[in-house]
C-alpha positions in Angstrom: 141.3 -14.1 -47.3 142.9 -11.3 -49.4 140.7 -10.7 -52.4 143.9 -10.5 -54.4 144.9 -13.3 -56.8 148.6 -12.9 -57.2 149.1 -11.9 -53.5 147.3 -15.1 -52.5 149.4 -17.2 -54.9 152.6 -15.7 -53.3 151.3 -16.5 -49.8 150.5 -20.1 -50.7 153.9 -20.5 -52.5 155.7 -19.2 -49.4 153.8 -21.5 -47.1 154.7 -24.6 -49.2 158.3 -23.7 -49.5 158.6 -23.3 -45.7 156.8 -26.6 -45.2 159.0 -28.4 -47.7 162.2 -27.1 -46.2 161.5 -27.9 -42.6 162.5 -31.2 -41.0 159.4 -33.5 -41.2 159.8 -34.4 -37.5 159.3 -30.8 -36.5 155.8 -30.7 -38.0 153.2 -32.8 -36.1 150.2 -31.8 -38.1 150.6 -30.8 -41.8 147.1 -29.5 -42.2 147.4 -27.2 -39.1 150.9 -26.1 -40.0 149.9 -25.1 -43.6 146.7 -23.4 -42.4 148.4 -21.4 -39.7 151.2 -20.3 -42.1 148.8 -19.2 -44.8 146.3 -17.5 -42.4 149.0 -15.7 -40.4 150.6 -14.3 -43.6 147.2 -13.3 -44.9 146.4 -11.5 -41.6 149.7 -9.7 -41.8 149.0 -8.6 -45.4 145.5 -7.3 -44.5 147.0 -5.3 -41.6 149.5 -3.8 -44.0 146.9 -2.7 -46.6 144.2 -1.6 -44.2 144.9 2.1 -44.5 145.4 1.8 -48.3 142.0 0.2 -48.7 140.3 2.8 -46.4 141.8 5.6 -48.6 140.8 3.8 -51.9 139.1 5.9 -54.5 135.6 4.6 -54.9 134.4 1.1 -54.0 137.1 -1.5 -53.4 136.2 -4.8 -55.2 138.0 -8.2 -55.0 139.9 -9.3 -58.0 137.9 -11.5 -60.4 138.7 -15.1 -61.0 137.9 -16.7 -64.4 136.3 -19.9 -63.2 133.2 -21.8 -62.3 133.3 -21.9 -58.5 131.8 -25.4 -58.6 134.9 -26.6 -60.5 137.2 -25.3 -57.7 135.5 -26.7 -54.6 131.8 -27.3 -54.0 132.2 -26.2 -50.4 134.3 -23.1 -51.0 132.0 -20.3 -52.1 134.0 -17.8 -54.2 130.9 -16.1 -55.7 131.5 -12.4 -56.1 128.7 -11.4 -53.8 130.0 -13.7 -51.1 133.5 -12.4 -51.5 132.2 -8.9 -50.9 130.3 -10.1 -47.8 133.5 -11.5 -46.4 135.0 -7.9 -46.7 132.5 -6.9 -43.9 134.2 -9.2 -41.4 137.2 -8.3 -39.3 140.3 -10.2 -40.5 140.2 -12.7 -37.6 136.5 -13.3 -38.0 137.1 -13.9 -41.7 139.9 -16.4 -41.0 137.8 -18.4 -38.5 134.7 -18.3 -40.7 136.6 -19.6 -43.8 138.4 -22.3 -42.0 135.2 -23.5 -40.2 132.9 -23.3 -43.2 135.1 -24.4 -46.1 137.8 -26.6 -44.5 135.9 -28.3 -41.6 138.1 -27.0 -38.8 136.7 -27.8 -35.4 136.7 -25.3 -32.5 139.6 -27.1 -30.8 141.7 -26.8 -34.0 140.8 -23.1 -34.3 141.7 -22.4 -30.7 145.1 -24.0 -31.2 145.7 -22.1 -34.5 144.8 -18.7 -33.0 146.2 -19.2 -29.5 142.8 -18.7 -28.0 140.0 -20.6 -26.2 137.4 -22.8 -27.9 134.7 -20.4 -26.5 136.4 -17.4 -28.1 136.7 -19.3 -31.4 133.0 -20.2 -31.3 132.2 -16.5 -30.5 134.2 -15.3 -33.5 132.5 -17.8 -35.8 129.0 -16.9 -34.7 129.7 -13.2 -34.8 130.9 -13.6 -38.4 127.9 -15.7 -39.4 125.5 -13.2 -37.9 127.0 -10.4 -40.0 126.4 -12.3 -43.3 123.4 -14.4 -42.4 120.6 -14.1 -45.0 122.8 -12.4 -47.5 124.7 -15.3 -48.8 121.8 -17.5 -50.0 122.4 -19.0 -53.5 119.1 -19.0 -55.5 117.9 -21.7 -57.7 116.9 -19.9 -60.9 114.2 -21.6 -62.9 115.3 -22.9 -66.4 113.1 -20.4 -68.3 114.6 -17.4 -66.5 118.1 -18.7 -66.9 117.5 -19.1 -70.6 116.3 -15.4 -70.7 119.5 -14.3 -69.0 121.8 -16.3 -71.3 120.0 -15.0 -74.4 120.3 -11.4 -73.0 124.0 -12.0 -72.5 124.5 -13.4 -76.0 122.7 -10.4 -77.6 124.5 -7.9 -75.5 127.9 -9.4 -76.4 127.2 -9.9 -80.1 125.3 -6.7 -81.0 125.6 -4.3 -78.1 121.8 -4.4 -77.7 121.1 -4.4 -73.9 117.3 -4.2 -74.0 116.8 -7.8 -72.8 119.3 -7.3 -70.0 117.5 -4.1 -68.9 114.2 -5.9 -68.7 115.7 -8.3 -66.2 116.8 -5.4 -63.8 115.2 -5.4 -60.4 113.8 -2.0 -59.4 116.4 -1.7 -56.6 119.4 -3.0 -58.7 122.8 -1.7 -57.5 126.0 -1.0 -59.6 129.5 -0.9 -58.2 132.5 0.3 -60.2 136.2 -0.2 -59.2 138.7 2.0 -61.1 141.0 2.5 -58.2 141.6 6.1 -59.3 143.5 4.9 -62.3 140.7 4.7 -64.9 137.3 6.3 -65.2 134.7 4.7 -62.9 131.7 5.8 -60.8 133.0 6.7 -57.3 129.7 5.9 -55.6 127.3 3.0 -56.1 124.4 3.6 -58.5 121.1 2.4 -57.1 117.7 1.9 -58.9 116.7 0.6 -62.3 116.2 4.1 -63.9 119.6 5.5 -63.1 121.3 2.1 -63.9 119.6 1.9 -67.3 120.7 5.5 -68.1 124.3 4.6 -67.1 124.3 1.3 -69.1 122.9 2.9 -72.3 125.4 5.7 -72.1 128.2 3.3 -71.6 127.2 1.1 -74.6 126.7 4.1 -76.9 130.1 5.5 -76.1 132.2 2.4 -75.8 130.7 -0.6 -77.7 132.2 0.2 -81.1 135.7 0.4 -79.5 135.5 -2.9 -77.6 135.3 -6.6 -78.2 132.8 -8.2 -75.8 132.8 -11.9 -74.7 130.6 -13.7 -72.2 132.4 -15.8 -69.5 132.2 -17.2 -66.0 133.8 -15.1 -63.3 133.7 -16.4 -59.7 131.2 -18.9 -60.9 128.8 -16.2 -62.1 127.9 -14.8 -65.6 130.1 -12.0 -66.7 131.0 -9.9 -69.8 134.7 -9.3 -70.6 135.5 -6.1 -72.5 138.8 -5.8 -74.5 140.1 -3.0 -76.7 139.6 -3.9 -80.4 143.0 -2.6 -81.5 145.3 -4.5 -79.0 142.9 -6.9 -77.2 143.8 -5.5 -73.8 141.2 -6.5 -71.2 139.8 -3.2 -69.8 136.7 -4.2 -67.9 135.1 -7.3 -66.2 131.4 -6.9 -65.7 129.9 -9.4 -63.2 126.2 -10.0 -63.0 124.6 -11.1 -59.8 121.0 -12.3 -59.9 118.4 -13.9 -57.7 114.9 -15.4 -58.3 113.5 -11.9 -59.1 116.1 -10.8 -61.6 119.5 -9.0 -61.8 120.2 -7.6 -58.4 123.8 -6.2 -58.7 126.3 -5.5 -61.4 130.0 -5.1 -60.6 132.5 -3.4 -63.0 136.1 -4.2 -62.2 138.3 -1.7 -64.2 141.4 -1.1 -62.1 144.2 -2.3 -64.4 146.1 -3.8 -61.4 143.1 -6.1 -60.7 143.0 -7.3 -64.2 146.7 -8.0 -64.8 146.4 -11.7 -63.9 143.7 -12.1 -66.6 145.6 -10.5 -69.5 
């Protein structure tokens, strides 16, 4: 709902504390009570940060999670690309979509949660689905291509040689960087294999000798984690998104506030 790890943890903690401290006879449905508490607080938070995000310097990216999404919940898609798709939805559409898709809430439950009609709940859900239909397909990568990608990652992290990664770029590859105005980052998306290759080669030549690089799983997707050699401070998380044709998007999360929970 929020795209922010520590904010989300606080919201869940607050919901559980309220739930535990209320007389049990007051709560008729624990699932509905907890869902409504978490969703309402999330909606309030999104309303509060709306202007802040609109004025954000450069692309606003969700905070990365060091995890394999399948280990969290097979039904809950936390892939990075999907998290960004959710950002396209209005907060209420997002709430309805997440509860329906990932937690099996029916339209009657949604109507009760949001004090609306079943028809309106159905409309919100279908509107949300239309906005992201066709963009959230998860591709089955053949083993040979997956092996190429893993080898390219290993070589890039061990030697700084990114030739194999570049060979896997799609011609229309996109790169998004989030520095939040606090560290150096591209303020606009970079699009196309030629400009992305130039950007990546320049980055490696200037920064690789100063950084330790490790491969990892972020939001269930392959990523490279960059830390300063002198103090091991994590400075960048680079997330790779790929489909059956190759690497389609790269996300650089550099805003120190968004990496604090990973230090």
